[in-house]
N, C-alpha and C positions, 0 to 999 in steps of 0.2 A: 363846745370848744374842741377843735381838733388838736390833738397832741401826739407827738412822737418823742419818747423818752429813751435815750440810750443809757446803758450801764455796762460796767465791766472793764472800762479802760483803766490803764495804769502803766507801770513800768515793769519791763521784763527783760532778762538777759537774752542775748542772741542765742537762737536755738530753742528758746522756750516757747510756751504756749499761752494763749489768752483767749477767753471767750467773751464776746460782746453780745448783749441782748438789746432788743428794741421792742418797746411796748407801745402799741397804737391805741388811741381812745378818742371818742368824740366824733367818729365818722358816721355820717348818716347813710352813705352808700357803702356797698361792699368794697373792700380792698382787693384788687386783683394782682398787684405787683408791689413787692417790697424789695428794697435794695440797700446795699452799703456803698458809700463813696468815701473817699479820703482826700485830704488836701495837706500837703507838706508845705513848709515855708518856701515861698518863691515859685511854687508850682501851681498849675491849674488843678481844679478838682477833677478827680478821675474815678471812674467806676471800678469797684472792687468785685462785687458779686451781686447777683440778682436771683430772685426766685418768684415765680408766679403761683397763683393759687391752684393751677392745674399741674404743677410740678416741674415746669421748665426752669432750668438753671443756666446762668451765664457767669463765667469767671474771667477776670482779666488774666492775660497770659502770665503776668508776673506773679500771680498767686495760685495758679493751677497746681493741684497736687498738694498744696499746703493749707489752703483755706477751704472751709465747707460751710455752706449756708443750710439752715434748716428752718422750717416755718410751721406755724400753726395759725392758719388764717381764721379758724374758728374763734380763736381768742386774740387774733391780730397781733401775733408776735413773730419776730424774726431773730434768729441767732446766727452769729458768725464765729465759728471755731477756727482759730488761727494757730497753726503749728509751724515749727521750724522758722520762727520769726527772725528777720534780719533787720539790721539798722535802717535799711532803705524802706522798711515798712512804717517807720516813725511818721506819724501824721495825726491830724484830727480826723476821726472817723465819724461820718454822718449817716444816719438812717433816713431813708426816704420812702414814701408810699404814694401809690397812684390808684385811682379807681378804674383805670384802664389797664389793659395788657400793653406794656410798653417795653422799650429796650433799655440797655444800661447806658443811658444818656442823661446827664443831669438836667438838661433842658426839658425832658419829658416829665419831670416830677414837680409837683406843686407843693407837696407837703414834706417838711423837713424837721428833723430833730435839731437840738442845739449843738450836738457834737460831743464826742468824748475823746480825750487825748490818749494816744497809744505811743509809748516811748520804748524803743528797743535799744538797749545799751550794748556796747561791745564787750 
């Protein structure tokens, strides 16, 4: 059974930091791309950050310099370190994985976690 499980969500004041983790299990094939997406109420799901098994990273312009992804594809984990959080970062954050090298596009991902809520208060 393929599973992606997010953890680390919660409430944090503006300017604070939070770390999200995603653990993948049950994949028969190797994972080549893992990514974080988020969706705020009334908005489309948007890409946040991506990392491939060969080290390529992609960040949304809105989070560059504030968020950092790290990964260990050997144990199929992806972390998102979020710093200098702003209320606009409030959303449900989803982990996604692909057995292909893909871009930060939700349509490219087949496997998703259930999401974890991140709330940034003023």
